N, C-alpha and C positions, 0 to 999 in steps of 0.2 A: 097132235099125237102121231108120231111116225110109226107106220105099220105096214109090213109086207103083205102083199096078196098071198093068201094061203095060210097065214098065221092066225087062224080063226080063234084058237083058244086064247091067245094073247089079246086079241081084239076084244073078246068077250070079257076077259079079266079087267082090262083097262076101262071098258065102258061101264061095267058094274062098279068099279072103284070110284070113278069120277062122278057117276050118278049119285053114289052114296055121299060124296063130299059136296055135291051141289055145284060141281064145276062143269060148265058147258064146254064142249070141245069140238074141233074139226079133225077128221082123220086125214092125214097127209100120206098118200100112197108112197111107200118107200121105193127108192130107185133100186134097180137090180143091175147086175153086170150087163144084161142084154139091153137095158135102156139107158146106159151111161152116155153122157155128153160132156166132153168128148169121149169117144170110144176107148176101151182099155189099152189099145195099142198106140194111142196118141202120145207123142213125146212129153206132153204136159205131165203125165202121171209118173214120169221118171224124175221129177224135180223135187222129190222129198229126200229124206235121210236114208232110205233103204227102198228096195223094190216093194211095192204094195200088192197085196192080194186084190183080186177084182172085187171081192166082197167089202174090203176096206175102202176101195174107191167108191163103191156104191153107197156105203154108210156116210162117207163125207158128203157125197152129192145130195143125199137125203137131208142132211143138216143144212147144206147150202140152200136148198129149196125152202127150208123153214125160215132161214135168215132173210131170204128174198120176200117171203110172205110178211114178215115183220116190217120190212121196209115199205112194201106195197100198202099195208094197212095203216102205217104210220102210228103204231101203237105198241106198247110193251106187251109181250106174250110169254106164256109159259110153254116151253118146248119140252116134250116128253118122248122118250123112247118107250116101246110097248112092253117093257119089263121093269118099269119103275114103280116101286111101292112107296106110296105117299102117306105121311103121318096125318092124323085127323086135324091138326092145326093148320093144314095147308091153306084153306080158304082165308082165314084171318091173317095169315102170313102174307098172302098175295095182296090183300087189302092194305097191309102196312107198307109194303115196298112199292106199291103202284105209284104214289106221288113223289118218290125219291128219284129225281131226274139224274142225279150224279151216279146212280147205280146202273151203269150201262149193261152189266152182266151180273146176275146173281145165281151162284151155284147153290142148289138145294141139297145136294147129295154128299155122301161120304163113302169112301171105298177102303177105309182102314189104312190109308197112307197119310203121313203128316203133311199138313199144308202150312205155308207161311202166311200168317194173318196178323192183323192189328190186335192188340190186347183189349182195346175198348170197342164196344159195339156202337153202331150208329145211334144217335139220340132218338130216332123215330122208329127203329125196328131192330130186331135181333139179328143183325147182319154185321159182319166185321170186314174191313178192307182185306181183300185177298191179293197178296203180293206174289205168291207162287203156288199154283196147284200142280198136281202130279198126274191125275187121271180122272176120267168121269165126264160123260156127256149125256147122261140119262134124264136129267131134270134140271133145267135152268131157265131163269127169266132173262129175256133179252129185249133191250130197248132199241128203237131205230138207230140211234147214234152208234150203239155197239154193233148192230147188224151191218151198218155201212162199212165199218172198219174191218169186220170179219170178211165181208164179201170182197173188199179191196185186197185183203191178204190172200184169199184163195184164188183170186184172178191171176196172181203171179205164180203161185205154187200150191200143190195139194198137200195132203198129210192125213194122218188119222184125225177123226173129228175132235176127239178130246185133246189131242196134242196141239191142234190149232187153237183151241180155247185156252189151253195152258200157256201158250207162247205168245198170245196176243197182248203184249205188255202195254200197248197204246190204248187198250180198252180198260175202263174203270170197272174192275171186277170186285165182287163182294161175295161173302160166304155166309150162308145160314148157320148160326151156331146156337143151339145144336142143329145138326142136319135134320131135315124133315123128309128126306127121300133116300132110298138105296135101291140098287138093282136086286132083282129076285135071287141072283146067285150069291148075294151077300147076306141074305136073311139069317142063315145059321150063325154067321159070325157075330150077329147082333142078338142072338138068343131067340130068334123067331123061326117058326116053321114056314117055309116058302109056300104061299097059297097056290103056286103053279110051278110045275117042273119045266125048266127051259133048257134048251140046247143052243149054244151060240152058233149062229149061221156063219159068222166070220171065222171062228175056229174050225169049222168043218172043212174049210179050204186050206190045204197046206201052204205054208209060206213059199214064195218063189225061191228056188234053189240057186239061182244065178248070183254071182258075186256083186257086191256093191261097186258102183263106179267110184272113181276118185272124187268126183264132185259130191256124190252122196256121202262119202266118208267125211269130207270136209264140212258138209252141212251138219252132220251128226256131231262132230267135234265142237263146232260153233254153238249149236243148240245146247249141248250139255255144259259148255263153258258159261254161257249166259245164265243158265239155270243155277249152276254152282255159285256164280258170283252173287246172284240175288240172295241165295241162302247165306252166303258169308257176310254180305253187307249188313243184313238184318236191319231194316228200317227202324228208326227210333220208335219204341213202343210196340215192336213186332215180336211174335213168338211162333215157334213151330208147334203145331197141335194136330193130333189125330182127332178129328172132329167126331164127337159122339153122335149117335143117332137117337132122335126122338125123346131125349130126357129133358123135357121142358120144365124150366123153373118159373113158376107163376109170379115170383117176386121180382123178376128181372123186367 
């Protein structure tokens, strides 16, 4: 569970929530702009589609540290940001997906944006093949095979944490349907009162005002083209779906 020093209220919320669910966890101290490696002025950070905020760099580095932990432990892990609200079925869901080796990455969350997924769920769990995601890195299960691929990807270039997950087409990605996690800022959209008021640390920093480099513009065009093509091709048996949150059908 990724948590910034100083975010005491979020830490308390997550600890209480996970204890109620019976999920043991380790706290991963979140990276800050001051503890970034490489530092914010390193040319590495210019290799994405636009200039990154230092807080965006730090968020990616925090997830990178979590991926390294998965590889070191050589075991699948649930990776959480400290503003993830989990459904009560999470423990049984984790038990169902744990033995599915082909599911290298399993997104638990929804953010109200359509995802391209398979129409049929996996025979062993309520997960559907995820062909194209759009956003979200607050709650996902990652296996060592997926971690290895993600770490190889960010060794070459950075990006927003969720953008990296969404563009890692070499990773066998799956989606919980219905979703069993959402960020606290999405609670009202799903008819719930947020148990904790949160302010985005990332959004508190203005975006860099400098123009995109030609290379960044080309990367952006290529990224959007790849994403658009995947939406147009529509794998056989795939559908675009705004994944609902927490409406579990016990008959499935």
